[in-house]
MITI-97881 format. One record per residue (C-alpha): x, y, z; residue in three letters. Coordinates in steps of 0.05 Angstrom, whole numbers, plus 5000, padded with zeros to 4 digits. Example, Ala and Ser with C-alpha at 12.3 -4.5 7.8 and 13.67 -1.06 7.14 Angstrom:
<nodes>
524649105156ALA;527349795143SER;
</nodes>
This chain:
<nodes>
802642974254UNK;807542984308UNK;803743404359UNK;803843154428UNK;795543014428UNK;797042594366UNK;803442184391UNK;802641714445UNK;810841604484UNK;813341204532UNK;810540554565UNK;804440694521UNK;806940954462UNK;810140864396UNK;816241224412UNK;820741044420UNK;819140274386UNK;820839624422UNK;818138954426UNK;822138684487UNK;815738564522UNK;813437714532UNK;806937614498UNK;801037184517UNK;795836964465UNK;790337474461UNK;783237314464UNK;782237904400UNK;775437694377UNK;772537724451UNK;777338274464UNK;773338694402UNK;766538434430UNK;768338674500UNK;770539454473UNK;778039374493UNK;781439384418UNK;777339724359UNK;779039524288UNK;778040124247UNK;778840414177UNK;785040704170UNK;786641354200UNK;792541814171UNK;793842594178UNK;788342684126UNK;784342354169UNK;780041684171UNK;779941254103UNK;773741074080UNK;774540964004UNK;772540443970UNK;778940233943UNK;781740174011UNK;783039334017UNK;779138984075UNK;786038904104UNK;788539484119UNK;785539824189UNK;787740154250UNK;788039804307UNK;784740304362UNK;785740084439UNK;780840364499UNK;786340794524UNK;787441064464UNK;779541364476UNK;781941554539UNK;788941914516UNK;789042194444UNK;782642644418UNK;782742454345UNK;780541704371UNK;775042004401UNK;770141814330UNK;774141074326UNK;767340784338UNK;764241194286UNK;768740794237UNK;768840144247UNK;770639624197UNK;768038914205UNK;770038734142UNK;777338794169UNK;775838294238UNK;778937764210UNK;785538074195UNK;785438364259UNK;784337664288UNK;792037484270UNK;794537934323UNK;798437484363UNK;802337334308UNK;802838124284UNK;808938474305UNK;806238984359UNK;809939344395UNK;810439444462UNK;807340054473UNK;800939844437UNK;801139124475UNK;800939574549UNK;794939894516UNK;791139324513UNK;793539074577UNK;790939674599UNK;784739784571UNK;782938934594UNK;784539244669UNK;779739774656UNK;774939374638UNK;775538854685UNK;775038264635UNK;777237644658UNK;784537374649UNK;781836684633UNK;776837074579UNK;782537534560UNK;788037074548UNK;787536334508UNK;794136184548UNK;796236004620UNK;800036434654UNK;805135784659UNK;804935704588UNK;806436434573UNK;813736394626UNK;815135684589UNK;823435694590UNK;827235794528UNK;833135554514UNK;837736034545UNK;843435974469UNK;836336154436UNK;834236624471UNK;840936924472UNK;839836934395UNK;832237264397UNK;835637824443UNK;839638024398UNK;836238054329UNK;831138364370UNK;835838944384UNK;837038964308UNK;830039014283UNK;829139594332UNK;835639924306UNK;833039874237UNK;826040104255UNK;830640734289UNK;834740864224UNK;827640714178UNK;824641304226UNK;831241754220UNK;830641754145UNK;823341834136UNK;824042414176UNK;829342684135UNK;827142564071UNK;819742834091UNK;823143484118UNK;827343574050UNK;821643464008UNK;817043934042UNK;821944564030UNK;822244213956UNK;814444203962UNK;813944903978UNK;818545213931UNK;814144883872UNK;808445193905UNK;810745883909UNK;813645793830UNK;806345553816UNK;809344913796UNK;808844133814UNK;812743753858UNK;817843353825UNK;816142603841UNK;820042293898UNK;825341823872UNK;831241503882UNK;834942093850UNK;831742533878UNK;833942213951UNK;840642223933UNK;841243013920UNK;836643173982UNK;841742754022UNK;848042743991UNK;848542043987UNK;850241533928UNK;845741243871UNK;848940603907UNK;845540783975UNK;840641223970UNK;839641244052UNK;846541184073UNK;845240544096UNK;849240044066UNK;854140074130UNK;848439784168UNK;846139304128UNK;852238994116UNK;853038904185UNK;846138534203UNK;847338074139UNK;854037914173UNK;851537744238UNK;845437294211UNK;849036974146UNK;853336384192UNK;847936314238UNK;842136164183UNK;841535384215UNK;840035674281UNK;835436164263UNK;832235784221UNK;831735184272UNK;827235744316UNK;821735874278UNK;814436004290UNK;811536734306UNK;815137284347UNK;818637264382UNK;822536694341UNK;829736744312UNK;827236704236UNK;821137224250UNK;825737714276UNK;830837514227UNK;826337664172UNK;825138344186UNK;831638434183UNK;833338154113UNK;826738444086UNK;829639134096UNK;837439064071UNK;834839334007UNK;842539463992UNK;843738783993UNK;838438453949UNK;844137863949UNK;843837824012UNK;835937644009UNK;836137223952UNK;840536823996UNK;836136804051UNK;830936594015UNK;833635973978UNK;836835754053UNK;830335754085UNK;827235014095UNK;820934854070UNK;819134554145UNK;820535444160UNK;816235704107UNK;810635264123UNK;811335504203UNK;810036204177UNK;809236244095UNK;806137084109UNK;814037244131UNK;817036814074UNK;811837234021UNK;814037844050UNK;820937754036UNK;818837393961UNK;815538053948UNK;821038543974UNK;826838023941UNK;822238153870UNK;822938883879UNK;829138963892UNK;832638463838UNK;828838673789UNK;829039483800UNK;832939743856UNK;839639503820UNK;836939713751UNK;841240193721UNK;837540843704UNK;831340623755UNK;826341163768UNK;821841073832UNK;825740783893UNK;821840083899UNK;822640203972UNK;817340653960UNK;812340223936UNK;807939733973UNK;808539083951UNK;811139073883UNK;811039443818UNK;806139983805UNK;803839873881UNK;800739113860UNK;802838483883UNK;805838283823UNK;808937563808UNK;812837423868UNK;819437213859UNK;821636483858UNK;829136313890UNK;829135783854UNK;827636103783UNK;834336083746UNK;830736763710UNK;832737133764UNK;839536793768UNK;842437313721UNK;849237513744UNK;846638213762UNK;842937923816UNK;845237253832UNK;849037113905UNK;
</nodes>
């Protein structure tokens, strides 16, 4: 769904994805109440997803700006999802693009919501000084996050285009299209079993930057844009280097885990998939297409200190 009427670009858009703007703490419940943002049932190319099997934590975040500028958002108020409000209230600790953040600021201004109500912090708190060395590390990691997101978008576009051709051919022949497996991705993209999406070189470069700086990264924990938050996103997507994911998990201090438990658990889930399935000879389904774990379930989270996970094939 790339038609202009469905995708915003530039300052208020999702393309390109950037995360560079300084952020203030939003009063999310009040912004929902005032109509600056709307928490709705998920929306996809198939339309509004209101099925009973959709978890409460899955939702779409629609802004007042969206209602003014995207036709498909016109019916957003009909598909509100109050059961997701609690999850959406954690917006300040989530990775929100600059475009979405600008939409929220536009919506606050459009409604004339006073600053002292719209934000939980003070201007001087939002502009607090960060140590220059820490800021330099944050800036570099943010660039790496953005570059990784761009690579994955390109991967998805290439895979989608190639698979659509296969689907069309199967339809013409009255057949069911094949499952999107690792082997099929390799054949479509002309890559290798060890590196289906051709990202091994980029993954290695990211790990080469992060590995010697782990002490500094763990010292700057907390929500975005902390160094640990950004680095954990990068490590989470190093699917060609499960050993690096294990090494990062094992080095993650207990105090830093408590500062951002959600990021730690997300990386645990990814490591579970990669160490169990990604390197398994003859593995069929590409685990990176599985939402949270084997067969789309949460599964048993990987424990980096469990010797059962330290097999010769997976140990760093």
